[in-house]
C-alpha positions as CSV (number, residue, x, y, z in Angstrom):
1,X,144.8,63.8,-233.3
2,X,146.3,67.0,-233.9
3,X,143.8,70.4,-234.4
4,X,144.3,73.0,-236.6
5,X,143.5,76.3,-235.9
6,X,140.6,77.9,-238.2
7,X,142.5,81.2,-238.8
8,X,146.0,81.8,-239.3
9,X,148.3,83.9,-237.3
10,X,150.3,86.7,-238.3
11,X,153.9,86.6,-238.6
12,X,155.6,88.0,-235.6
13,X,159.2,89.4,-236.0
14,X,161.5,88.5,-233.1
15,X,161.5,91.9,-231.4
16,X,157.6,91.4,-231.1
17,X,157.8,88.1,-229.5
18,X,160.8,89.1,-227.2
19,X,158.4,91.9,-225.9
20,X,155.3,89.6,-225.4
21,X,157.6,87.4,-223.4
22,X,159.2,89.8,-221.3
23,X,155.7,91.7,-220.9
24,X,154.6,88.1,-219.8
25,X,157.1,87.7,-217.0
26,X,157.4,91.1,-216.0
27,X,153.2,90.6,-215.2
28,X,153.6,87.4,-213.8
29,X,156.3,88.8,-211.6
30,X,154.2,91.7,-210.4
31,X,151.4,89.7,-209.5
32,X,153.2,87.8,-207.5
33,X,154.5,90.7,-205.6
34,X,150.8,92.0,-205.3
35,X,150.0,88.5,-204.0
36,X,152.6,88.8,-201.5
37,X,151.1,92.3,-200.2
38,X,147.8,91.2,-200.0
39,X,149.1,88.0,-198.2
40,X,150.3,90.9,-195.8
41,X,147.9,93.5,-195.5
42,X,144.6,91.3,-196.6
43,X,142.2,94.0,-197.2
44,X,139.5,94.4,-200.1
45,X,141.8,97.5,-201.5
46,X,144.4,95.0,-201.9
47,X,142.5,92.1,-203.4
48,X,140.8,94.6,-205.8
49,X,144.7,95.6,-207.0
50,X,145.8,92.1,-207.5
51,X,143.0,91.4,-209.4
52,X,143.9,94.8,-211.6
53,X,147.5,93.4,-212.0
54,X,145.7,89.9,-212.7
55,X,144.2,91.7,-215.7
56,X,147.4,93.1,-217.0
57,X,148.8,89.4,-217.0
58,X,145.8,88.4,-218.7
59,X,146.6,91.1,-221.9
60,X,149.9,89.1,-221.9
61,X,148.0,85.6,-222.3
62,X,145.7,87.1,-224.9
63,X,148.8,88.4,-227.1
64,X,150.3,84.6,-226.9
65,X,147.2,83.3,-227.4
66,X,147.1,85.5,-231.0
67,X,150.6,84.5,-231.6
68,X,149.5,80.7,-231.1
69,X,146.2,81.2,-233.5
70,X,143.9,80.5,-231.2
71,X,142.6,84.2,-230.3
72,X,141.6,85.6,-234.3
73,X,143.9,88.5,-234.4
74,X,141.2,91.0,-235.6
75,X,139.6,90.7,-232.2
76,X,142.4,90.6,-229.9
77,X,142.4,94.5,-229.9
78,X,138.7,94.4,-228.7
79,X,139.6,91.8,-226.0
80,X,142.9,93.8,-224.7
81,X,140.6,97.0,-224.7
82,X,138.2,95.1,-222.4
83,X,140.9,93.9,-220.3
84,X,142.2,98.1,-220.0
85,X,138.4,98.9,-218.8
86,X,138.5,96.1,-216.2
87,X,142.0,97.1,-214.8
88,X,141.0,100.6,-214.7
89,X,137.9,99.9,-213.0
90,X,139.7,97.8,-210.4
91,X,141.9,100.1,-209.7
92,X,139.2,103.2,-209.4
93,X,137.3,100.8,-207.3
94,X,140.6,99.9,-204.9
95,X,141.3,103.7,-204.4
96,X,137.6,104.8,-203.6
97,X,137.4,101.8,-201.2
98,X,140.5,102.2,-199.6
99,X,139.6,106.4,-199.4
100,X,135.9,105.8,-198.2
101,X,135.2,102.5,-196.6
102,X,138.2,101.9,-194.9
103,X,138.7,105.0,-193.2
104,X,135.6,104.7,-191.9
105,X,136.0,101.1,-191.0
106,X,136.9,100.0,-187.7
107,X,140.7,98.9,-188.1
108,X,139.8,95.2,-187.2
109,X,137.0,94.9,-190.3
110,X,139.4,96.1,-193.3
């Protein structure tokens, strides 16, 4: 049984599709590099940065789901802006944590 989306996805030009694909691959690579750094450093601030990078990757996922008609075109901007907020909040938390909490903690407790 084949399911049909309740809303039609707008037609996307080849450059737009290419941009979404490039953003997805680039974001995946950046998250992978962040995970490698996290495995080496194993700090909470690095964890927060990786989560922020994952929010960047999730934006590409939202674009793909919108192109596929899963997410309504009218809603995707709000979802992407929410992910922007999450990303910025995680980066600010990472900087705050690294500057205040990790500096005050003994070396073994980071």
